[in-house]
The first five atom37 places (N, CA, C, CB, O) and aatype in JSON, in Angstrom:
{
  "aatype": [12, 15, 3, 11, 19, 15, 14, 6, 2, 14, 6, 11, 13, 11, 3, 14, 7, 1, 16, 15, 17, 19, 17, 18, 19, 18, 10, 9, 10, 13, 9, 0, 9, 10, 14, 10, 17, 14, 16, 2, 7, 10, 9, 13, 7, 10, 14, 15, 17, 16, 19, 10, 16, 19, 19, 7, 7, 0, 16, 10, 15, 10, 13, 16, 9, 18, 19, 10, 10, 13, 19, 17, 1, 3, 2, 6, 6, 3, 8, 0, 1, 3],
  "atom_mask": [
    [1, 1, 1, 1, 1],
    [1, 1, 1, 1, 1],
    [1, 1, 1, 1, 1],
    [1, 1, 1, 1, 1],
    [1, 1, 1, 1, 1],
    [1, 1, 1, 1, 1],
    [1, 1, 1, 1, 1],
    [1, 1, 1, 1, 1],
    [1, 1, 1, 1, 1],
    [1, 1, 1, 1, 1],
    [1, 1, 1, 1, 1],
    [1, 1, 1, 1, 1],
    [1, 1, 1, 1, 1],
    [1, 1, 1, 1, 1],
    [1, 1, 1, 1, 1],
    [1, 1, 1, 1, 1],
    [1, 1, 1, 0, 1],
    [1, 1, 1, 1, 1],
    [1, 1, 1, 1, 1],
    [1, 1, 1, 1, 1],
    [1, 1, 1, 1, 1],
    [1, 1, 1, 1, 1],
    [1, 1, 1, 1, 1],
    [1, 1, 1, 1, 1],
    [1, 1, 1, 1, 1],
    [1, 1, 1, 1, 1],
    [1, 1, 1, 1, 1],
    [1, 1, 1, 1, 1],
    [1, 1, 1, 1, 1],
    [1, 1, 1, 1, 1],
    [1, 1, 1, 1, 1],
    [1, 1, 1, 1, 1],
    [1, 1, 1, 1, 1],
    [1, 1, 1, 1, 1],
    [1, 1, 1, 1, 1],
    [1, 1, 1, 1, 1],
    [1, 1, 1, 1, 1],
    [1, 1, 1, 1, 1],
    [1, 1, 1, 1, 1],
    [1, 1, 1, 1, 1],
    [1, 1, 1, 0, 1],
    [1, 1, 1, 1, 1],
    [1, 1, 1, 1, 1],
    [1, 1, 1, 1, 1],
    [1, 1, 1, 0, 1],
    [1, 1, 1, 1, 1],
    [1, 1, 1, 1, 1],
    [1, 1, 1, 1, 1],
    [1, 1, 1, 1, 1],
    [1, 1, 1, 1, 1],
    [1, 1, 1, 1, 1],
    [1, 1, 1, 1, 1],
    [1, 1, 1, 1, 1],
    [1, 1, 1, 1, 1],
    [1, 1, 1, 1, 1],
    [1, 1, 1, 0, 1],
    [1, 1, 1, 0, 1],
    [1, 1, 1, 1, 1],
    [1, 1, 1, 1, 1],
    [1, 1, 1, 1, 1],
    [1, 1, 1, 1, 1],
    [1, 1, 1, 1, 1],
    [1, 1, 1, 1, 1],
    [1, 1, 1, 1, 1],
    [1, 1, 1, 1, 1],
    [1, 1, 1, 1, 1],
    [1, 1, 1, 1, 1],
    [1, 1, 1, 1, 1],
    [1, 1, 1, 1, 1],
    [1, 1, 1, 1, 1],
    [1, 1, 1, 1, 1],
    [1, 1, 1, 1, 1],
    [1, 1, 1, 1, 1],
    [1, 1, 1, 1, 1],
    [1, 1, 1, 1, 1],
    [1, 1, 1, 1, 1],
    [1, 1, 1, 1, 1],
    [1, 1, 1, 1, 1],
    [1, 1, 1, 1, 1],
    [1, 1, 1, 1, 1],
    [1, 1, 1, 1, 1],
    [1, 1, 1, 1, 1]
  ],
  "atom_positions": [
    [[-55.86, -34.05, 7.26], [-55.38, -32.78, 7.79], [-55.63, -31.69, 6.75], [-53.88, -32.87, 8.16], [-55.43, -31.92, 5.56]],
    [[-56.05, -30.55, 7.18], [-56.39, -29.44, 6.31], [-55.14, -28.73, 5.81], [-57.31, -28.46, 7.02], [-54.15, -28.64, 6.53]],
    [[-55.2, -28.21, 4.56], [-54.1, -27.42, 4.01], [-54.18, -25.97, 4.41], [-54.08, -27.54, 2.51], [-53.26, -25.2, 4.12]],
    [[-55.26, -25.57, 5.07], [-55.42, -24.17, 5.46], [-54.46, -23.8, 6.58], [-56.85, -23.89, 5.88], [-54.11, -24.63, 7.43]],
    [[-54.05, -22.56, 6.56], [-53.22, -22.04, 7.63], [-54.14, -21.64, 8.77], [-52.35, -20.83, 7.15], [-55.08, -20.87, 8.58]],
    [[-53.86, -22.16, 9.93], [-54.69, -21.84, 11.09], [-53.85, -22.0, 12.34], [-55.96, -22.74, 11.14], [-52.77, -22.59, 12.3]],
    [[-54.35, -21.49, 13.46], [-53.6, -21.67, 14.72], [-53.4, -23.15, 15.05], [-54.34, -20.98, 15.86], [-52.42, -23.51, 15.71]],
    [[-54.31, -24.0, 14.61], [-54.15, -25.43, 14.87], [-53.11, -26.05, 13.94], [-55.49, -26.15, 14.71], [-52.63, -27.15, 14.21]],
    [[-52.76, -25.36, 12.86], [-51.84, -25.88, 11.87], [-50.74, -24.84, 11.59], [-52.59, -26.25, 10.57], [-50.63, -24.38, 10.46]],
    [[-49.92, -24.47, 12.6], [-48.96, -23.38, 12.43], [-47.8, -23.72, 11.5], [-48.42, -22.99, 13.77], [-47.12, -22.81, 11.02]],
    [[-47.55, -25.0, 11.23], [-46.43, -25.34, 10.36], [-46.68, -24.92, 8.91], [-46.15, -26.83, 10.42], [-45.74, -24.9, 8.12]],
    [[-47.9, -24.59, 8.55], [-48.19, -24.12, 7.2], [-47.81, -22.65, 7.01], [-49.67, -24.32, 6.89], [-47.69, -22.19, 5.87]],
    [[-47.62, -21.91, 8.1], [-47.26, -20.5, 7.99], [-45.81, -20.37, 7.54], [-47.48, -19.77, 9.32], [-44.91, -20.94, 8.16]],
    [[-45.6, -19.62, 6.46], [-44.25, -19.39, 5.95], [-44.05, -17.9, 5.77], [-44.01, -20.15, 4.61], [-44.85, -17.22, 5.13]],
    [[-42.98, -17.4, 6.33], [-42.62, -16.01, 6.13], [-41.47, -15.97, 5.13], [-42.22, -15.33, 7.48], [-40.39, -16.48, 5.43]],
    [[-41.68, -15.38, 3.94], [-40.6, -15.38, 2.95], [-39.38, -14.61, 3.41], [-41.1, -14.8, 1.65], [-38.28, -14.84, 2.9]],
    [[-39.54, -13.7, 4.37], [-38.4, -12.97, 4.9], [-37.46, -13.85, 5.71], [0.0, 0.0, 0.0], [-36.31, -13.49, 5.94]],
    [[-37.95, -14.99, 6.13], [-37.12, -15.93, 6.9], [-36.73, -17.15, 6.07], [-37.85, -16.38, 8.15], [-36.23, -18.14, 6.6]],
    [[-36.96, -17.08, 4.78], [-36.58, -18.15, 3.87], [-35.32, -17.71, 3.15], [-37.74, -18.48, 2.86], [-35.36, -16.79, 2.33]],
    [[-34.21, -18.36, 3.44], [-32.91, -17.87, 2.96], [-32.79, -17.89, 1.44], [-31.81, -18.69, 3.55], [-32.17, -17.0, 0.87]],
    [[-33.36, -18.9, 0.77], [-33.18, -18.95, -0.68], [-33.87, -17.79, -1.37], [-33.72, -20.27, -1.22], [-33.42, -17.37, -2.44]],
    [[-34.93, -17.24, -0.79], [-35.59, -16.07, -1.38], [-34.63, -14.88, -1.36], [-36.9, -15.73, -0.61], [-34.54, -14.15, -2.35]],
    [[-33.92, -14.69, -0.27], [-32.97, -13.58, -0.18], [-31.82, -13.75, -1.16], [-32.42, -13.47, 1.23], [-31.38, -12.77, -1.77]],
    [[-31.34, -14.98, -1.34], [-30.25, -15.21, -2.29], [-30.69, -14.89, -3.72], [-29.77, -16.66, -2.2], [-29.94, -14.29, -4.48]],
    [[-31.89, -15.3, -4.08], [-32.38, -14.99, -5.43], [-32.55, -13.49, -5.61], [-33.72, -15.71, -5.7], [-32.18, -12.96, -6.66]],
    [[-33.11, -12.8, -4.62], [-33.23, -11.34, -4.71], [-31.86, -10.68, -4.86], [-33.96, -10.79, -3.47], [-31.7, -9.76, -5.66]],
    [[-30.88, -11.14, -4.11], [-29.54, -10.56, -4.2], [-28.96, -10.73, -5.6], [-28.61, -11.2, -3.15], [-28.42, -9.79, -6.17]],
    [[-29.08, -11.93, -6.15], [-28.57, -12.19, -7.5], [-29.29, -11.33, -8.53], [-28.72, -13.67, -7.86], [-28.65, -10.76, -9.42]],
    [[-30.62, -11.22, -8.41], [-31.37, -10.43, -9.38], [-31.06, -8.94, -9.26], [-32.86, -10.66, -9.2], [-30.96, -8.24, -10.27]],
    [[-30.9, -8.44, -8.04], [-30.56, -7.02, -7.88], [-29.17, -6.72, -8.44], [-30.63, -6.63, -6.39], [-28.96, -5.67, -9.05]],
    [[-28.23, -7.62, -8.23], [-26.9, -7.42, -8.81], [-26.96, -7.48, -10.33], [-25.92, -8.47, -8.26], [-26.26, -6.74, -11.02]],
    [[-27.79, -8.37, -10.86], [-27.89, -8.53, -12.31], [-28.48, -7.29, -12.99], [-28.74, -9.74, -12.64], [-28.13, -7.0, -14.14]],
    [[-29.36, -6.56, -12.32], [-29.99, -5.41, -12.98], [-29.15, -4.14, -12.89], [-31.34, -5.15, -12.38], [-29.5, -3.13, -13.49]],
    [[-28.05, -4.18, -12.15], [-27.17, -3.01, -12.11], [-26.44, -2.88, -13.44], [-26.17, -3.12, -10.94], [-25.84, -3.85, -13.92]],
    [[-26.48, -1.71, -14.05], [-25.81, -1.55, -15.36], [-24.31, -1.33, -15.21], [-26.43, -0.38, -16.13], [-23.76, -0.39, -15.78]],
    [[-23.65, -2.19, -14.46], [-22.22, -2.08, -14.22], [-21.41, -3.07, -15.06], [-21.92, -2.3, -12.77], [-20.19, -2.94, -15.17]],
    [[-22.08, -4.04, -15.63], [-21.39, -5.11, -16.31], [-20.92, -4.64, -17.67], [-22.3, -6.33, -16.45], [-21.67, -4.0, -18.4]],
    [[-19.68, -4.95, -18.04], [-19.12, -4.48, -19.31], [-19.68, -5.27, -20.5], [-17.6, -4.59, -19.29], [-19.11, -6.28, -20.91]],
    [[-20.76, -4.79, -21.04], [-21.35, -5.43, -22.21], [-21.25, -4.46, -23.38], [-22.83, -5.85, -21.95], [-21.47, -3.26, -23.23]],
    [[-20.92, -4.99, -24.52], [-20.81, -4.18, -25.73], [-21.81, -4.67, -26.76], [-19.37, -4.23, -26.3], [-22.26, -5.81, -26.72]],
    [[-22.14, -3.78, -27.69], [-22.99, -4.18, -28.78], [-24.43, -3.75, -28.59], [0.0, 0.0, 0.0], [-24.8, -3.12, -27.6]],
    [[-25.21, -4.13, -29.57], [-26.62, -3.78, -29.58], [-27.48, -5.04, -29.6], [-26.95, -2.89, -30.8], [-27.11, -6.05, -30.2]],
    [[-28.6, -4.97, -28.94], [-29.6, -6.04, -28.97], [-30.9, -5.36, -29.39], [-29.74, -6.78, -27.57], [-31.41, -4.49, -28.68]],
    [[-31.43, -5.75, -30.53], [-32.64, -5.14, -31.09], [-32.49, -3.62, -31.24], [-33.85, -5.46, -30.21], [-33.46, -2.88, -31.07]],
    [[-31.3, -3.19, -31.55], [-31.04, -1.77, -31.77], [-30.84, -0.95, -30.51], [0.0, 0.0, 0.0], [-30.68, 0.27, -30.59]],
    [[-30.84, -1.58, -29.35], [-30.64, -0.89, -28.08], [-29.3, -1.33, -27.49], [-31.81, -1.18, -27.09], [-28.83, -2.43, -27.77]],
    [[-28.68, -0.48, -26.69], [-27.46, -0.92, -26.01], [-27.74, -2.16, -25.16], [-26.88, 0.22, -25.12], [-28.78, -2.27, -24.52]],
    [[-26.81, -3.08, -25.18], [-27.04, -4.36, -24.51], [-27.29, -4.2, -23.01], [-25.85, -5.28, -24.73], [-28.06, -4.97, -22.44]],
    [[-26.65, -3.22, -22.36], [-26.87, -3.04, -20.92], [-28.32, -2.64, -20.64], [-25.91, -1.99, -20.36], [-28.87, -2.99, -19.6]],
    [[-28.94, -1.9, -21.57], [-30.34, -1.5, -21.4], [-31.26, -2.71, -21.45], [-30.74, -0.48, -22.48], [-32.15, -2.86, -20.62]],
    [[-31.03, -3.56, -22.43], [-31.87, -4.76, -22.58], [-31.69, -5.68, -21.38], [-31.52, -5.51, -23.89], [-32.67, -6.21, -20.85]],
    [[-30.46, -5.86, -20.95], [-30.21, -6.74, -19.8], [-30.85, -6.19, -18.52], [-28.71, -6.92, -19.59], [-31.35, -6.96, -17.71]],
    [[-30.83, -4.87, -18.34], [-31.43, -4.27, -17.16], [-32.96, -4.41, -17.19], [-31.04, -2.79, -17.05], [-33.57, -4.71, -16.16]],
    [[-33.56, -4.19, -18.35], [-35.03, -4.32, -18.46], [-35.45, -5.77, -18.26], [-35.52, -3.81, -19.84], [-36.43, -6.04, -17.56]],
    [[-34.73, -6.7, -18.86], [-35.06, -8.12, -18.69], [-34.86, -8.55, -17.23], [-34.2, -9.0, -19.63], [-35.66, -9.3, -16.68]],
    [[-33.79, -8.06, -16.61], [-33.56, -8.37, -15.2], [-34.64, -7.79, -14.31], [0.0, 0.0, 0.0], [-35.07, -8.43, -13.35]],
    [[-35.08, -6.57, -14.61], [-36.17, -5.96, -13.83], [-37.47, -6.72, -13.97], [0.0, 0.0, 0.0], [-38.21, -6.9, -13.0]],
    [[-37.76, -7.18, -15.19], [-38.96, -7.99, -15.41], [-38.87, -9.31, -14.67], [-39.18, -8.24, -16.91], [-39.85, -9.78, -14.1]],
    [[-37.68, -9.91, -14.68], [-37.48, -11.17, -13.95], [-37.64, -10.96, -12.45], [-36.09, -11.74, -14.26], [-38.22, -11.79, -11.76]],
    [[-37.13, -9.85, -11.95], [-37.28, -9.51, -10.54], [-38.76, -9.35, -10.17], [-36.51, -8.22, -10.2], [-39.2, -9.83, -9.12]],
    [[-39.51, -8.7, -11.03], [-40.95, -8.53, -10.79], [-41.68, -9.87, -10.81], [-41.56, -7.59, -11.83], [-42.53, -10.12, -9.95]],
    [[-41.36, -10.72, -11.77], [-42.0, -12.03, -11.84], [-41.65, -12.89, -10.63], [-41.6, -12.75, -13.12], [-42.49, -13.64, -10.12]],
    [[-40.41, -12.79, -10.16], [-40.02, -13.55, -8.97], [-40.78, -13.05, -7.73], [-38.5, -13.45, -8.73], [-41.19, -13.85, -6.89]],
    [[-40.98, -11.73, -7.64], [-41.74, -11.19, -6.52], [-43.18, -11.71, -6.55], [-41.73, -9.64, -6.56], [-43.74, -12.06, -5.51]],
    [[-43.77, -11.76, -7.73], [-45.12, -12.31, -7.87], [-45.14, -13.77, -7.43], [-45.62, -12.17, -9.32], [-46.05, -14.2, -6.72]],
    [[-44.13, -14.54, -7.86], [-44.05, -15.95, -7.46], [-43.98, -16.09, -5.94], [-42.83, -16.6, -8.11], [-44.67, -16.93, -5.36]],
    [[-43.13, -15.27, -5.31], [-42.99, -15.34, -3.85], [-44.31, -15.02, -3.17], [-41.88, -14.38, -3.36], [-44.71, -15.7, -2.22]],
    [[-44.99, -13.98, -3.64], [-46.26, -13.6, -3.01], [-47.34, -14.65, -3.19], [-46.73, -12.28, -3.58], [-48.15, -14.86, -2.28]],
    [[-47.38, -15.3, -4.34], [-48.44, -16.25, -4.61], [-48.17, -17.66, -4.07], [-48.68, -16.33, -6.07], [-49.09, -18.34, -3.64]],
    [[-46.9, -18.09, -4.11], [-46.63, -19.49, -3.81], [-45.78, -19.73, -2.57], [-45.97, -20.11, -4.96], [-45.86, -20.81, -1.97]],
    [[-44.97, -18.78, -2.16], [-44.1, -19.0, -1.01], [-44.74, -18.46, 0.26], [-42.74, -18.34, -1.23], [-44.67, -19.11, 1.31]],
    [[-45.35, -17.3, 0.19], [-45.91, -16.65, 1.35], [-47.25, -17.3, 1.71], [-46.09, -15.15, 1.1], [-48.22, -17.22, 0.95]],
    [[-47.28, -17.94, 2.85], [-48.52, -18.53, 3.39], [-48.91, -17.69, 4.58], [-48.35, -20.07, 3.78], [-48.2, -17.69, 5.59]],
    [[-50.0, -16.99, 4.5], [-50.4, -16.07, 5.56], [-51.21, -16.79, 6.62], [-51.2, -14.91, 4.98], [-51.81, -17.84, 6.36]],
    [[-51.21, -16.22, 7.8], [-51.95, -16.78, 8.92], [-53.36, -16.19, 8.92], [-51.22, -16.51, 10.27], [-53.52, -14.98, 8.72]],
    [[-54.36, -17.0, 9.15], [-55.75, -16.53, 9.13], [-56.01, -15.52, 10.24], [-56.71, -17.71, 9.26], [-56.91, -14.69, 10.1]],
    [[-55.26, -15.57, 11.33], [-55.46, -14.61, 12.41], [-55.2, -13.19, 11.93], [-54.55, -14.93, 13.6], [-55.87, -12.26, 12.38]],
    [[-54.24, -13.01, 11.04], [-53.93, -11.69, 10.52], [-55.12, -11.11, 9.74], [-52.69, -11.74, 9.63], [-55.36, -9.91, 9.79]],
    [[-55.84, -11.96, 9.04], [-57.01, -11.5, 8.27], [-58.17, -11.13, 9.19], [-57.46, -12.58, 7.29], [-58.95, -10.24, 8.87]],
    [[-58.26, -11.8, 10.31], [-59.36, -11.51, 11.24], [-59.19, -10.14, 11.9], [-59.45, -12.59, 12.31], [-60.19, -9.52, 12.27]],
    [[-57.95, -9.68, 12.04], [-57.71, -8.39, 12.67], [-58.04, -7.21, 11.76], [-56.27, -8.3, 13.09], [-58.36, -6.13, 12.25]],
    [[-57.99, -7.42, 10.45], [-58.22, -6.31, 9.5], [-59.66, -5.93, 9.38], [-57.7, -6.67, 8.15], [-60.0, -5.02, 8.63]]
  ]
}
């Protein structure tokens, strides 16, 4: 059986918008990047909330890349229409 996504093989099509764990991870990451958490002190000479927000934003970006490359399986019919 082929690993390609095709009309003959519709079970390979995955929409990340309908994958619940993707939404849970996005929710956790979005909450983590909000600078609302009471953190004190400095990390590398910067306020800790700044470092945590930048690291959280980078993690959010990397997770989005992961979802696009490994979770999202597109249907070949969509490519034929373009």
